[in-house]
BAMARSE-768595 format. One record per atom (N, C-alpha, C, O, CB): residue in one letter; x, y, z. Coordinates in steps of 0.1 Angstrom, whole numbers, padded with zeros to 4 digits, always signed. Glycine has a CB too. Example, Ala and Ser with C-alpha at 12.3 -4.5 7.8 and 13.67 -1.06 7.14 Angstrom:
<atoms>
A+0132-0057+0078
A+0123-0045+0078
A+0132-0033+0078
A+0142-0033+0085
A+0113-0045+0090
S+0128-0022+0071
S+0137-0011+0071
S+0129+0000+0079
S+0134+0011+0080
S+0141-0006+0057
</atoms>
This chain:
<atoms>
M-0037-0036+0080
M-0035-0045+0068
M-0027-0037+0058
M-0029-0026+0055
M-0049-0049+0063
F-0018-0045+0051
F-0010-0039+0041
F-0013-0047+0028
F-0016-0059+0028
F+0005-0040+0044
Y-0011-0040+0017
Y-0012-0046+0003
Y+0001-0046-0003
Y+0009-0037-0002
Y-0022-0038-0005
V+0005-0057-0010
V+0016-0058-0018
V+0012-0056-0032
V+0002-0062-0037
V+0024-0072-0016
Y+0019-0048-0040
Y+0015-0045-0054
Y+0027-0045-0063
Y+0038-0043-0059
Y+0008-0032-0054
I+0024-0048-0076
I+0034-0048-0086
I+0028-0039-0097
I+0018-0042-0102
I+0037-0063-0091
I+0036-0029-0101
I+0032-0021-0112
I+0042-0022-0123
I+0054-0025-0120
I+0030-0006-0108
Y+0038-0019-0135
Y+0047-0021-0147
Y+0047-0009-0156
Y+0036-0003-0158
Y+0043-0034-0155
S+0058-0005-0161
S+0059+0006-0171
S+0063+0000-0184
S+0073-0006-0186
S+0069+0017-0166
I+0054+0003-0194
I+0057-0002-0208
I+0069+0006-0214
I+0077+0000-0220
I+0045-0001-0217
S+0069+0019-0212
S+0079+0027-0218
S+0094+0024-0214
S+0103+0025-0222
S+0076+0041-0215
I+0096+0019-0202
I+0109+0016-0198
I+0111+0001-0195
I+0121-0004-0190
I+0113+0024-0185
D+0100-0007-0197
D+0100-0021-0195
D+0106-0025-0181
D+0115-0033-0180
D+0109-0028-0206
Q+0099-0019-0171
Q+0104-0022-0157
Q+0093-0024-0148
Q+0082-0018-0149
Q+0113-0010-0153
Y+0094-0033-0138
Y+0085-0035-0128
Y+0089-0028-0115
Y+0101-0025-0113
Y+0084-0050-0125
Y+0079-0024-0107
Y+0081-0019-0094
Y+0073-0026-0084
Y+0061-0028-0086
Y+0078-0003-0094
I+0079-0031-0073
I+0071-0038-0063
I+0071-0030-0050
I+0082-0025-0046
I+0078-0052-0060
G+0060-0029-0044
G+0059-0021-0032
G+0048-0026-0023
G+0041-0036-0026
G+0056-0006-0035
Y+0046-0020-0011
Y+0036-0024-0002
Y+0031-0011+0005
Y+0039-0002+0008
Y+0041-0034+0008
K+0019-0011+0009
K+0013+0001+0015
K-0001-0002+0021
K-0008-0011+0016
K+0012+0013+0005
A-0004+0004+0032
A-0017+0002+0038
A-0028+0009+0030
A-0039+0003+0028
A-0017+0007+0052
N-0026+0021+0025
N-0035+0029+0017
N-0032+0027+0002
N-0024+0036-0003
N-0036+0044+0021
L-0036+0017-0004
L-0032+0014-0018
L-0036+0024-0028
L-0028+0028-0037
L-0038+0000-0021
I-0048+0029-0027
I-0053+0039-0037
I-0045+0052-0037
I-0041+0057-0047
I-0068+0043-0034
D-0042+0057-0025
D-0033+0069-0024
D-0019+0066-0030
D-0014+0075-0037
D-0032+0073-0009
R-0014+0055-0027
R+0000+0052-0031
R+0000+0050-0046
R+0010+0055-0053
R+0005+0039-0025
L-0009+0044-0052
L-0010+0042-0067
L-0011+0056-0074
L-0005+0059-0084
L-0021+0033-0071
Y-0020+0065-0068
Y-0021+0078-0073
Y-0008+0086-0073
Y-0004+0092-0082
Y-0032+0086-0065
R-0001+0084-0062
R+0012+0091-0061
R+0023+0086-0071
R+0030+0093-0076
R+0018+0090-0046
H+0022+0073-0073
H+0031+0067-0083
H+0028+0073-0097
H+0038+0076-0105
H+0030+0052-0084
C+0016+0075-0100
C+0012+0079-0114
C+0013+0094-0115
C+0012+0099-0126
C-0002+0075-0117
N+0015+0102-0104
N+0016+0116-0105
N+0029+0122-0099
N+0028+0132-0092
N+0004+0122-0098
S+0040+0115-0101
S+0053+0119-0097
S+0054+0122-0082
S+0062+0131-0078
S+0057+0132-0104
G+0047+0115-0074
G+0048+0116-0059
G+0058+0107-0053
G+0059+0106-0041
G+0035+0115-0053
S+0065+0099-0061
S+0074+0089-0056
S+0087+0090-0063
S+0088+0090-0075
S+0068+0074-0057
K+0098+0091-0056
K+0111+0092-0062
K+0115+0080-0071
K+0121+0082-0081
K+0122+0094-0051
A+0110+0069-0067
A+0114+0057-0074
A+0107+0055-0088
A+0112+0049-0097
A+0111+0045-0066
T+0095+0062-0089
T+0087+0060-0101
T+0084+0073-0108
T+0076+0073-0117
T+0074+0053-0098
K+0091+0084-0105
K+0087+0096-0111
K+0093+0098-0125
K+0090+0108-0132
K+0092+0108-0102
K+0102+0089-0130
K+0108+0091-0143
K+0099+0089-0154
K+0101+0094-0165
K+0120+0082-0144
V+0088+0081-0152
V+0078+0079-0163
V+0064+0080-0156
V+0063+0080-0144
V+0080+0066-0170
K+0054+0081-0165
K+0040+0083-0160
K+0031+0072-0164
K+0019+0073-0161
K+0034+0096-0164
D+0036+0061-0169
D+0027+0050-0174
D+0027+0038-0165
D+0027+0027-0170
D+0031+0046-0188
W+0028+0040-0152
W+0028+0029-0143
W+0014+0023-0142
W+0012+0014-0135
W+0033+0033-0129
</atoms>
């Protein structure tokens, strides 16, 4: 099973859409610079 998610950064006013089977791990990586696409800010 996969989850589709949308996260938003207030500081750059940008949305990111992704999908992943392990949602908790992926959101943790987004918030802790573990993803190239979202590492520019930390308020996802």
